[in-house]
N, C-alpha and C positions, 0 to 999 in steps of 0.2 A: 857444687853447691852455689857458686857465684852465679852460674847460669840459671839456677832455679829461683833465686831470690826475686828477680823481677816478676816471675810468674806468681810467686806468693804475694808480692806487693799488689799486683793487679787484681788478684782474687780478693785480697783484703779490701781494696778500694771498692771492688764490685759489691762485696758483702756490706760494707759500711754505707755506701751511697745508694745502692739499689735494693739488695736483698733484705737488709735489716729494716729499712723504712716500710717496704712492702709487707714484710712479715708483721710488723707492728700494726700497720693499717688493716691488714687482714684480720688480725685479732680484734681490733676495735670494731670493724664491720660485723664480724661474726657475733661477738657478745652484744653489740648494739642491736643487731637484728633480732637476737633472742629476746632482749629486753623489750623492744618495740612490739614483737609478736605477743609477748605476755601481757603488755599493757593493752593492746587491742583486744585480746581475748577477754581480759578482765572487764574492759568497758562493755564488750558485747554481752557477757553474762549478766552484768549489772543492768543493762537496758532490757534484756529479756526478762529478768526477775521483776523489774519495776512494772513492765507491761503486764506480766502475769498476775502480780498481786493486785494491780488496779482492776484488771478484768475479773478476778475472783471476788474482790470487794463489791464490784458492781453486781455480780451474780447473787451474792448474799443480800445486797440491798434490794434486789428485785424480789427475792424470795420473801424477805421481811415485808416488803410493800404488799405482796400478794396476801400474806396473812393478815395484814392490817385491813386490806380491802374486804376480806372475809368477815372479820369482826364488825367492821362498819356496816356491811350488808345485813348482818344479823341485828344490829342496832336499828337499822332502818325498818326491818321487818317487825321489830319489837314495838314500833310506833303504830303499827296497824292492829286490827282486831283479830289477832291470831294467838292461839295458845302456845306455850313453850314447846309442846310436842310437835305442833304444826311447824313451828319455826325450825326445829331440829330436823324434821323430815324434809323441809324445803331446801335446807342448806347441807344435806348429808354429804354430798360429793365435795363441797368446799371445805368441810370440817376434817377431811382426811389429813390435812397438813398439821393438825394439832394432835400429836401423839400423847399429850397429857389431857386430852378431852376439853370440852367447852362447857361453861356453866353460866347461869344467871344468878346474881346476888342482888339483894336490895341495897339501898344506900348505906345501911348500917353494917353490911357484910353478911347478913343471914342468907344461907343458901336457899335459892328458890327452885332451881332445876339444873340438871347436868346430864351430859351424854354418857358418862362413865367415870371410872377412877374415883369412886365414892370416898375412899379413905383420904385421898389427897385433897379433894375439894372440901371435905369436912374439916380437915386441918386448916385449909385456907380460910374457911368461914370463921373458925375460932380465932384466927390471928389476923383477920382482915385489917384491923385498925393499925397494925404495925407494918403492913405490907404496902408497897407502892402500887396502889390500884387507882383507877379513875374515880373522880368525884364530881358533883355538880359544878364545881368551880373550874373544871378543865375545859373551858370554852375555846373555840377555834374559829373566830369570825373571819379570819383571812386565810384559812387553810386552802391548800391546793387540791386536795382530794375531793372528788364530787360527792361521795357518800359522807365524808366528814362534814361537808357543808350542809347536807340535808339533816344530819343529826345535831349539828351545832356543837359538837364535842371533839376534843383532841384525843386520839388514842394514846394510851400510856403504856410504856414498856417497864415492867418491874425489874428489880435487881434479881439475879439468879436466886432461886429458892430451892433448897434441898428438901426433897420429899422424905419425911422421916420413915416412911414404910419401905419404899423401893430404893432409897438412898440414891435416887437419880435427881439431877439438877434440872429445873424447869425455869423458863422465863414466861411470864404471863403478859399477854396483850389485852388491855381492857379499855372499854369506852362506856361512858354514862349515857343512857337513854332517858331524856327528860320526860317524854310522854309516858313511859312505863315506870319511871322512877326506879330504874334497875341498872345494874352494871353487867355488861356483857364481857366475859373474860374467856380467853383461850390460852392453854398452856402448851408449850412445845419445848423440846429438848434442844438447846443450842449445840450440844455435841453431835446429835443426830443430824441436825440441819447442816452443820459445817462438813461433816463426813460425807453426806450425800452431794452437797453442792460443789465441794472442792475436789472431789475424786476425779472429775473430768480433766481439770487443769493439773492436778498433782496425783498421778496414778500411784498405786502401790509399788514400792521398790525404788522410788525416786530419791535423790540425795537431799531433797529440800525438806527442812523442818518447818512446820506451820504452827503458829501460835495465834489463837483468837482470845482476846481479852475484853472484859467489860470496862466501863469508864472508871471503875474502882481498881483496875489493874489485876483483877482476879482472872485466872485462866478458865476459859469456857471450853476450849478444845486445844489439843496438842497432838501432833503427829509427825513422825519422821525419825531420822537417825540420831538427832541431837536432843531428843525430848528430855525434859526435866519437870519436876513436880511444880515448881514455881519459878518466876522470873524475878531478877533483881529489879528494884524500882528504877535504877538508872540504866536498864538494858537498852541498847541502841535502838532507836526507832519508836519506842513505846510513847515517850512524851510527845514526839512530833505527830504521831498518828492520832493520839488523843486530842491534840490541838487542831485536828482537821487537815493536817498536811500529808502529802504522799511523796515518796522519793526513795532513794537508795543510799546506803552507807557501806563503806568498806572498813571492816574492823579486824585488827590484828589479834589473833588468839594463838598463844604458844608459837609454834613454828609455821602456822598457816594463816591465811587471810580469808575471812568470811564475808560474803555479800549479804547484807541485811536490807530487805525491801519492806516497805511499810505503806499502808493506806488506811484511811478512816472508813468506817461505816456510819454515815452521818445520821441516819434515822434513829440509831440506838446509842450513838456515842462510843461504839466499840472500836477496837483497833485490830487490824490483821497484819501480822508480822511473819515474814518468811526469812529463813537463814540457811545458807549452805556454803560449803567450801567451793570457791569458784574453780579451783584446779581439778575438782572431782568431775566437773562437767566436760572437761576437754577429753576428747577421745584419744586413744593411744597413737593413732596416726597423726593427729595434730600435734601431740607432744613430741613425736619423732621429727616433725618438720621444724620444730624449734631448734633441735640439735643438729639438723642437717648442715647448716653453715659451718659448724665446728669441724665437720669432716674434712673441710678444705685445709685445715691447719696441718694435720699429719701428712696429707697429700703434698702440701707445699714444702714440708720438711724433706720429704723424699725427693722432691725436685731439687732441693739444695745439694743433696748428695749426688744426684745425677748430673749436676752442672760440671763436675770434675771430668766427666766422660764425654761431654759434648754440649756446648752451649747452643749449638744450632738445633739439636734435637729437643731442646727445651723451649728456647725463646720463641721460635717461630710457631710451634704448636700452641704455646700459651697466648700468643698474639691472636691466632685464629680463635682460640677458645674465648678470649676476651670479647671479640666481636660477636660471637654467638651468645655469650652471656648477656651482652647489651640487647641483642634481639629478644632474648628470653625475658628481659626486664620490660620490654614493650608488649609482651604477651604472645610471642611466637614460640610456642612450646615444641614445634617440630625442628627448629633450627639447631637446638642443642643435640639432636640425635645424630647429625652428620659427623662422621669421624674426622678428627683433626690430625691423626697420626701421632708421631713422637714416641717417647719412651713409655714404658709400661705405667709409670706413675701418672703421667699426664692423661693417659687413657683411663686410668682409675678415677682421676679427678673428673673427667668428662662424664663417666658413668654415674658418679655421685651427683653431679649437677642434673643429669637426666632423671635420676631417681627423685631428686628434690623437686624438679619441675612436675613429675608425675604426682607427687604428694600435694604440691600446690594446686594442681588441677583437682585432686581429690577433695582438698579443702574447699575449693570453689564449688564443686558439686554438692558438698555438704551445705554450703551457704545457699545454694540453689534449692535444696530440699527444705531448708529453713524458711525461705521465702514462700515456697509452696505451702508449707504448714500455716504460715501467716495468712496467705490468701484463702486457704480452706477455712481457717478460723474466722476470717472476715465474712465469708459467705454464710457460715453457720450463724454468726451474730446478726447478719441481715435477715436470715430466715426467722431467728428468734424475735427480733424486733418487729418483723412483719406480722408474726403470729400474735404478739402482744397487742399491736395496733388493731388487728382484725378482731381478736377475741375480747378486748377490753375497751379500747378507746372508741372504736366505731360503734360498738354496742351502746356505750354510754351516750354518745351524741345522738344515736337513733332514739334512745329512750327519752332524751331531752326534747327531741323534735316531737315525739308523740305526746309528751306532757304539754308542749306548747299548743299542739293541735287541740287537745282537750280543753286547755284554758281558753283558746280562741272561741270555742263553742259556747263557753259560759260568759264571755265578756260581751256586753251589749253596746258599749261605747265604741263609736267608729274609730276614734283616734287610738284607742287601746287595741282594737282589732288590727289596724294597720301596723302598729308596733309589733304585735305578736306575729303577723304575717312576715314582716321583715326579719324577725328573729328566726322564724321557721325557714325562710329562704337561706339565711346565713348558716343555719345548722345543716341544711341540705347541701350547700356548697362545701361546707367543711367535710361532710361525709365523702363527697366526690373527690376532694383534694386528698383525703386520707387514702381512699382506694387507689388513686393514681400513684401515691407514694408507696403503697404496699406493692403495687404491680412493679414499680421500679426496684424495690428491695427484693422481691421474690417473684420472678417471672413465672406466673402460674401457667401461662400458655406454653412455656417451654417444657414444663414438667408433664403437662397433660397431652398437648397436641404436637410437640416437636419443635425443632429449630426453625423451620421455614415459617410456620404460623407465627411463632414468637417474633421473628424478624419483621414479618409483615405488619403485625400489630405495633411493633416499635416504630416502624417508619410512619404509620398512620398517626400515632400519638405524638410523635415529634413534630409532624406537620401541623396537627391541630393546635398544639400548645405554643407554636412559634410562627413567626412570619417567614416560613420556609416551605418550599415544595420538595417533598421527598418521594422519589419513585423507587419502588421495590421490584426486582426482577429475579426470577428463579429459572434456571435451565438444568436439564438433566433429570434423571429419575431420583426423587428424594429417598434417602435412607437414613435411619436413625443411627446416631453415634453414641459413644459412651456419655454418661452424665457429665464428666469432667470436660470432655471436648465440647459438648453442646453449650455448657455454661460458659466456658472460656470464650468461644466464638461469639456468643450473645453479649457478654460483657465487653468484648473488644468493639463490637458494632455499637453498643450503647455509649461507650466512652468516646468513640470516634464521632458519632453524631452530636454528642454533647460538646465536643471541641468545635465542630462546625458551627453550632448555635452560638457558642460563647466567643469565639475568636475569629472566624473566617469572614464574617459579614457577607455570607453567601445568600443568594436568592433561591438556589436550586441545589439539591444533593441527590445522589444515586446510591442505592444499597443493592448489591447484587450478590447472589450465591450460585455457584455452578457445581454440580455433582458430576465429576468425571469418573473414568473407570477406576483409577488408582489414587485419586486425590480430590479434595474439596477446596474450591477457591472462593474466597469471600472478598469483595471490594467495596470500599466506601470512598466516594469522590464528591467534590463540590466545585463550584465556580467562584470561590471566594478570593481573598487577597493573597493567599499562600504565605510561605515563609521559607527561610533558609534552613535546609535539613542538615543536622549535624553529620559529620563524616562517619561516625561510628556510635554504637549504643553507649559507649563509655562517656561520651560528651553530652548525653541527655541531661543528667543531673546538674553538672556544672553550668549548663546553659539555661537551666530553669525549666526544661521540658520534662517535668515529673510525670505528666500524663502519658507521654510517649514512652517513658521508661516503664510505666505500669503495663502498657500495651505490649511492649517487647517481652516483659517477664511472663505475662499471661500466655503469649504465643509460645514462648520457650518451654513453659511448664507442660504443654501438650505435644511438644516436638514439632511445632509448626514453624514455618518461615515467614517472617514479617518483612514486607518491602514498603518503602515510603518514598513517594515522588512529590516534589513541590518546588515552586519557585515564586518569587514575589510577583503578584499580579496574574498568575496563571492557575490558581486553584491548587488543590491537594488531592492526591490519590493514595489510599492505603490499601494494601493487598496482603491477604493472609492465605498461605498455601499449606494445607494439612494433607500429608501423604498417608495413604493407607496401604497395609500389606495385602497383596493379592491373595485370594483364597486358593 
């Protein structure tokens, strides 16, 4: 017994000085990592919901603006010598957005004509004085909308109106036409509008609950798992959204925490609120990665038992495992797979770390998919904006130019003619600028003629609009790629040339694309001042190279390899290599 006491004392000292502190530290790290992971995921869900609700509010705003434009167009037509039937026939396609139909009423509310839904408009006519409809006093001398300027009236959104026959709620957009002394009014269902507009962002089966409220806090639309007939006046986000603010709140409810995102719809004073349990968004694999660090605790306890049988079989393998874990922390996922030996428990610990590294990689791949979805949504938004500019803004400017030309023929005064000619030239330049902007947002040449033609036109336009010579070269036999690959390569070239113009101070740039047997190589180079290239893509954001980070992400999304060479005073060369599977 006396000979055993020193061993017991040594083991006790080893436990007190080394094992116990390491065990406590391990517990702190494990639970701390779980907490940090939860906080990061919580913030990520909040940011995602905030962007989604802002995008959805913008989509609703666009749809409302489209309906306002329709009513304003009918008010403009009412000022001309047309019958109501002719006006309805002219705007038949535009009126499809009003499922409650369109009507003309005189200033006292008497029904003059309507496209349908007779019972509803008859009820509106009888109760016109108590409804929020446009009147001769609703002037808009400083309105932004072109058609509103031509009528001189401000469109009015009514409060939700319950149709006593169909029991369906409608909102009426109305504007007063002074030349006709009539009110043009169109009724639409806010519930139908919200369901159709928000379905793209919030598909059926999602965990998000959506609330659309008017400025009197009445529910216009509700959808989702947490739906309720009415909202409390102090429901989170409602007051803020009605005050014109947007943001996100985290609200404790029972044993869960909800993410509440809110955004205003300024044209009507409505509020869009979304709510969900953020923990429902996390996939099971991500939830499992939160608990992965805790697996080290029982493994370490097993190592304590094994220390009685041989410290050498534990300490040395753990030291090796520690170095490999450090390499894993720097992103080397392969280092943890090399065996360190030791007792079975240490091997189990290594296996758990390897499994944890695999799940971390899976989480990174999930983030990669998320970035891909954001990029895809960005391209869709660009296409939508390009369509709106082409279908609405350019057409309005062209119409303005034609009106100026007509006015120019009627004006006899030379000073007036010169002023109108200057205005005509300004309108023409605006049309050209809008078309150039549309081409940048939506590369039509890419869709119709392919990547090579689109890159050629990009090089020409960049050279024409800047003090820069851009040479385009193509080698090999051209072949079409997938839409995602062609669009990504085009955007990479577009961003690279934009960086040349903005930052390089170059006088000459080259854009080359080569079609090889099994790969496509695209290069953008310049003779500018160059810069110091970060050692790895992870340093792009900390060093402020967000454009380069976007290029790297776009290349990564299509499985391409991006190479960047540059030095101060020697220019820059960007190379993208896209490998293709052989047939």
